[in-house]
C-alpha positions in Angstrom: 0.7 13.3 10.5 0.7 9.9 8.8 -2.1 7.5 9.6 -1.5 4.1 11.0 -3.9 1.2 10.3 -3.9 -1.5 12.9 -5.6 -4.9 12.2 -6.6 -7.6 14.6 -5.1 -10.2 12.2 -7.1 -13.3 13.0 -10.3 -11.3 13.4 -9.9 -9.9 10.0 -8.9 -13.2 8.4 -12.0 -14.8 9.8 -14.3 -12.0 8.6 -13.0 -11.2 5.1 -14.9 -13.5 2.6 -11.8 -13.9 0.4 -9.8 -15.3 3.4 -12.5 -17.2 5.3 -12.5 -20.2 3.0 -8.7 -20.2 2.8 -8.3 -20.2 6.6 -9.9 -23.7 6.7 -7.5 -25.4 4.3 -4.4 -23.1 4.2 -4.1 -21.1 7.4 -0.5 -19.8 6.7 -1.6 -19.0 3.1 -4.5 -17.0 4.4 -2.2 -15.1 6.7 0.2 -14.4 3.9 -2.6 -13.3 1.6 -3.8 -10.8 4.3 -0.3 -9.4 4.4 -0.2 -9.1 0.6 -3.5 -7.3 0.5 -2.4 -4.9 3.2 0.9 -4.2 1.5 -0.9 -3.2 -1.7 -3.4 -1.2 0.3 -0.6 0.5 2.3 1.2 1.6 -0.9 -2.0 2.9 -2.5 -3.2 4.8 0.5 0.2 6.0 1.7 -0.4 4.9 5.3 1.5 2.7 7.7 -0.1 -0.8 8.4 0.4 -3.0 11.4 -1.1 -6.5 11.7 -1.3 -8.0 15.1 -1.7 -11.8 15.5 -2.5 -13.6 18.7 0.2 -15.9 20.1 -1.3 -15.9 23.6 -2.1 -19.7 23.5 1.3 -20.7 22.2 3.4 -21.9 25.1 6.6 -19.9 25.7 5.9 -17.6 22.7 7.8 -14.4 22.7 6.7 -11.3 21.0 7.9 -11.3 17.4 7.9 -8.4 15.0 9.0 -8.2 11.4 8.4 -6.0 8.4 7.0 -7.9 5.4 6.5 -5.9 2.2 6.4 -2.7 4.2 3.8 -4.0 6.6 4.7 -4.4 10.3 3.6 -7.9 11.4 3.5 -8.6 15.1 2.9 -11.9 16.9 2.1 -11.3 20.6 3.8 -13.0 23.4 2.3 -15.9 25.4 -0.7 -14.8 27.4 -1.2 -11.6 25.5 -4.2 -11.2 23.1 -4.1 -9.1 20.0 -6.8 -7.0 21.7 -4.6 -6.1 24.7 -1.6 -5.5 22.4 -3.6 -3.1 20.3 -5.0 -1.3 23.3 -1.5 -0.6 24.6 -0.3 0.5 21.1 -3.2 2.9 20.8 -2.3 4.7 24.0 1.2 5.3 22.7 0.4 6.0 19.1 -2.7 8.2 19.4 -0.6 11.0 21.0 1.4 11.3 17.8 -0.8 10.2 14.9 -4.2 9.2 13.6 -4.8 5.6 14.6 -7.4 3.4 12.8 -8.2 0.0 14.1 -9.9 -2.7 12.0 -11.8 -5.3 14.0 -15.3 -6.8 14.3 -14.8 -7.5 18.0 -17.4 -5.4 19.8 -15.5 -5.1 23.0 -12.4 -4.0 21.1 -14.4 -1.5 19.1 -15.6 0.2 22.4 -12.1 0.3 23.7 -10.8 1.8 20.5 -13.4 4.5 20.5 -12.7 5.3 24.1 -9.0 5.7 23.5 -9.3 8.3 20.8 -8.7 6.1 17.8 -11.0 5.4 14.9 -12.8 2.1 14.5 -13.3 0.5 11.1 -15.3 -2.7 10.7 -13.9 -5.5 8.5 -16.8 -4.9 6.1 -15.7 -1.2 5.7 -12.1 -2.3 5.1 -13.3 -4.8 2.5 -15.3 -2.1 0.6 -12.3 0.2 0.7 -9.9 -2.6 -0.5 -12.3 -3.3 -3.4 -12.4 0.4 -4.3 -8.7 0.7 -4.1 -8.1 -2.3 -6.3 -10.4 -0.8 -8.9 -8.6 2.5 -8.8 -5.2 0.7 -9.1 -6.5 -1.2 -12.2 -7.8 2.0 -13.8 -4.5 3.8 -13.3 -2.5 0.8 -14.6 -4.8 0.6 -17.7 -4.5 4.4 -18.3 -0.7 4.2 -18.0 -0.6 1.3 -20.5 -2.6 3.4 -23.0 -0.5 6.5 -22.7 2.2 6.7 -25.3 5.7 6.4 -23.9 7.3 9.7 -25.1 10.4 11.2 -23.7 8.5 14.4 -23.1 6.2 12.5 -20.7 9.2 11.5 -18.5 11.3 14.7 -18.2 10.7 17.9 -16.4 9.4 21.1 -18.1 12.6 23.0 -17.9 14.6 20.3 -19.7 11.8 19.9 -22.2 12.0 23.7 -23.0 15.8 23.5 -23.5 15.5 20.6 -25.9 12.8 22.5 -27.8 15.2 25.5 -28.2 17.9 23.2 -29.5 15.5 21.5 -31.9 14.4 24.9 -33.3 18.0 26.0 -33.8 18.9 22.9 -35.6 15.9 23.2 -38.0 16.8 26.7 -38.9 20.4 25.9 -40.0 20.7 24.4 -43.4 22.6 21.2 -43.2 25.7 20.8 -45.3 25.1 17.1 -45.3 21.8 17.5 -47.1 23.4 19.4 -49.9 26.2 16.9 -50.2 23.8 14.0 -50.4 21.7 15.7 -53.1 24.9 16.5 -55.0 26.0 12.9 -54.7 22.7 11.7 -56.2 23.1 14.0 -59.2 26.5 12.5 -60.1 
């Protein structure tokens, strides 16, 4: 059962220190950065991620969904908050999978706990993001230091077959070697 992480987008943007400053001068950039962070996190953790942004104050706004870098991004319709959208989503999703909701909103946290989902504060997410980035850097560094041998990229069975062929070719005297040495003597 694959986990799904649901974020109250603007709540997270306004609570993550990395995005707080950005929100003030580049709101769209902060939103895009949140999506980038969660795409990387999604790949590392192997979970689904959904970010819900309020559009409840936008006149005539329709619900809009799109997949960006593997992250499901949802803008709610007019007069619908991210909280209410998340609440409806949890009811549906919790029957089939583990649901984790990221928010600092106290009322939403209570609703999440009451519906069978798991609540994670933005601070907890921030700590996990930092740890994940560190592990990604370590893995990348380790991969750069490993030598790139063919034997590291093929399966064991193929490797054994190649070893047998190599051993056979080493045992046979090469007629080319004799010819070359004969040529040198002349």
